[in-house]
KOLTOR-88697 format. One line per field, with one value per residue (C-alpha): residue in one letter; residue number from 1; x, y, z. Coordinates in nm, 2 decimals, always signed. Layout:
<recs>
aa = (A	...)
i = (NUM	...)
xx = (X	...)
yy = (Y	...)
zz = (Z	...)
</recs>
This chain:
<recs>
aa = (M	E	N	R	L	K	N	K	K	T	N	N	P	D	L	W	T	A	I	S	H	L	H	K	A	I	A	A	G	G	V	D	P	K	L	L	T	L	V	H	L	R	A	S	Q	I	N	G	C	S	A	C	V	Y	A	S	V	T	G	G	K	K	A	G	E	T	D	E	R	L	H	N	V	T	A	W	R	E	A	P	L	Y	T	D	A	E	R	A	A	L	A	L	T	E	G	A	T	R	L	Q	D	G	A	E	G	V	T	D	E	I	W	E	E	V	N	A	H	F	T	E	E	Q	I	G	A	I	N	L	E	I	A	L	T	N	F	F	N	R	I	N	R	T	V	K	E	P	A	G	Q	T	W	G)
i = (1	2	3	4	5	6	7	8	9	10	11	12	13	14	15	16	17	18	19	20	21	22	23	24	25	26	27	28	29	30	31	32	33	34	35	36	37	38	39	40	41	42	43	44	45	46	47	48	49	50	51	52	53	54	55	56	57	58	59	60	61	62	63	64	65	66	67	68	69	70	71	72	73	74	75	76	77	78	79	80	81	82	83	84	85	86	87	88	89	90	91	92	93	94	95	96	97	98	99	100	101	102	103	104	105	106	107	108	109	110	111	112	113	114	115	116	117	118	119	120	121	122	123	124	125	126	127	128	129	130	131	132	133	134	135	136	137	138	139	140	141	142	143	144	145	146	147	148	149	150	151	152)
xx = (+12.96	+13.02	+12.74	+12.64	+12.53	+12.85	+12.71	+12.39	+12.41	+12.28	+11.94	+11.64	+11.61	+11.23	+11.25	+11.43	+11.17	+10.89	+11.06	+11.10	+10.73	+10.65	+10.88	+10.69	+10.36	+10.47	+10.60	+10.27	+10.08	+10.13	+10.31	+10.60	+10.93	+11.06	+10.77	+10.83	+11.19	+11.08	+10.85	+11.13	+11.37	+11.13	+11.05	+11.42	+11.50	+11.24	+11.37	+11.74	+11.84	+12.15	+12.17	+11.82	+11.88	+12.19	+11.99	+11.71	+11.94	+12.13	+11.81	+11.65	+11.93	+11.92	+11.54	+11.61	+11.54	+11.73	+11.97	+11.77	+11.45	+11.63	+11.81	+11.49	+11.25	+11.31	+11.15	+10.89	+10.62	+10.83	+11.01	+10.83	+10.97	+10.69	+10.35	+10.03	+10.02	+10.38	+10.29	+9.99	+10.22	+10.48	+10.21	+10.09	+10.45	+10.50	+10.17	+10.22	+10.58	+10.53	+10.32	+10.48	+10.27	+10.02	+10.10	+9.79	+9.91	+9.72	+9.44	+9.12	+9.25	+9.57	+9.37	+9.12	+9.41	+9.58	+9.25	+9.22	+9.54	+9.58	+9.37	+9.32	+9.57	+9.83	+9.75	+9.80	+10.14	+10.25	+10.13	+10.32	+10.63	+10.60	+10.56	+10.84	+11.07	+10.99	+11.06	+11.40	+11.47	+11.42	+11.63	+11.91	+11.90	+11.91	+12.21	+12.38	+12.39	+12.63	+12.54	+12.67	+12.65	+12.41	+12.20	+12.17)
yy = (+9.67	+9.33	+9.08	+9.01	+8.66	+8.46	+8.12	+8.15	+7.77	+7.69	+7.83	+7.59	+7.42	+7.43	+7.80	+7.79	+7.54	+7.77	+8.07	+7.86	+7.78	+8.15	+8.23	+7.96	+8.11	+8.45	+8.31	+8.13	+8.46	+8.55	+8.88	+8.98	+8.91	+9.25	+9.41	+9.20	+9.32	+9.68	+9.61	+9.44	+9.73	+10.00	+9.84	+9.77	+10.14	+10.26	+10.03	+10.11	+9.74	+9.76	+9.38	+9.37	+9.68	+9.50	+9.18	+9.36	+9.54	+9.22	+9.02	+9.29	+9.29	+8.91	+8.95	+9.20	+9.52	+9.83	+10.03	+10.34	+10.20	+10.04	+10.37	+10.58	+10.36	+10.58	+10.86	+10.66	+10.93	+11.18	+10.94	+10.87	+10.52	+10.32	+10.20	+10.28	+9.92	+9.95	+10.28	+10.12	+9.83	+10.08	+10.29	+9.96	+9.88	+10.22	+10.21	+9.86	+9.93	+10.26	+10.15	+10.37	+10.56	+10.79	+10.67	+10.62	+10.28	+10.14	+10.39	+10.30	+10.50	+10.29	+9.97	+10.08	+10.16	+9.82	+9.65	+9.83	+9.67	+9.33	+9.02	+8.91	+8.64	+8.89	+9.13	+8.84	+8.77	+9.14	+9.17	+8.86	+8.99	+9.32	+9.13	+8.89	+9.18	+9.36	+9.04	+9.01	+9.38	+9.36	+9.05	+9.19	+9.53	+9.35	+9.13	+9.40	+9.19	+9.36	+9.42	+9.16	+8.87	+8.57	+8.39	+8.01)
zz = (+12.80	+12.96	+12.99	+13.35	+13.26	+13.23	+13.12	+12.92	+12.84	+13.19	+13.10	+13.11	+12.77	+12.81	+12.79	+12.45	+12.33	+12.43	+12.26	+11.95	+11.95	+11.98	+11.68	+11.48	+11.57	+11.46	+11.13	+11.07	+11.10	+10.74	+10.80	+10.57	+10.76	+10.66	+10.84	+11.15	+11.14	+11.14	+11.43	+11.62	+11.54	+11.65	+11.98	+12.05	+11.97	+12.21	+12.48	+12.41	+12.36	+12.15	+12.11	+11.96	+11.74	+11.61	+11.55	+11.38	+11.14	+11.06	+11.02	+10.82	+10.57	+10.54	+10.47	+10.19	+10.38	+10.26	+10.47	+10.40	+10.55	+10.85	+10.93	+10.91	+11.11	+11.42	+11.22	+11.03	+11.07	+10.87	+10.63	+10.30	+10.29	+10.45	+10.34	+10.52	+10.65	+10.78	+10.95	+11.12	+11.25	+11.37	+11.55	+11.72	+11.81	+11.98	+12.16	+12.29	+12.39	+12.56	+12.86	+13.12	+13.37	+13.19	+12.84	+12.62	+12.49	+12.19	+12.12	+11.94	+11.65	+11.63	+11.66	+11.38	+11.15	+11.21	+11.15	+10.82	+10.69	+10.86	+10.93	+11.29	+11.24	+11.12	+11.40	+11.64	+11.49	+11.50	+11.86	+11.96	+11.78	+11.98	+12.31	+12.24	+12.14	+12.46	+12.65	+12.50	+12.53	+12.90	+12.95	+12.74	+12.92	+13.26	+13.18	+12.97	+12.65	+12.41	+12.05	+11.81	+12.06	+12.04	+12.28	+12.33)
</recs>
């Protein structure tokens, strides 16, 4: 796959500043970085973004995540590798990411489960991570960003 965007350096620097601020806000939310990696990975798998799947796995390993957990996140419901809190965050990720016509989205049941495990500040950070991941997934799919490449 060849990237359609030949010169990413011409992007508006204000955009990169805004994205940096969003990353800082997510980090300030008090959520374990390994959990944020799982959230990023699951949303990217759903959206078929190879660049973000690659980045999630690479970042997850750097954060101390195991290969076993990274490889099984696509089947998190069946895999006995995740905590109840992680399962709640992954359900939120799927609900918020799958917003196609007719999809339920984030149900009251999912929201109640998330609230049972996280503070409002943490939920805000997780939700922002989901939204930012979906943002990047869509950009990368549009420009055909290949796995293993970097932005900026």
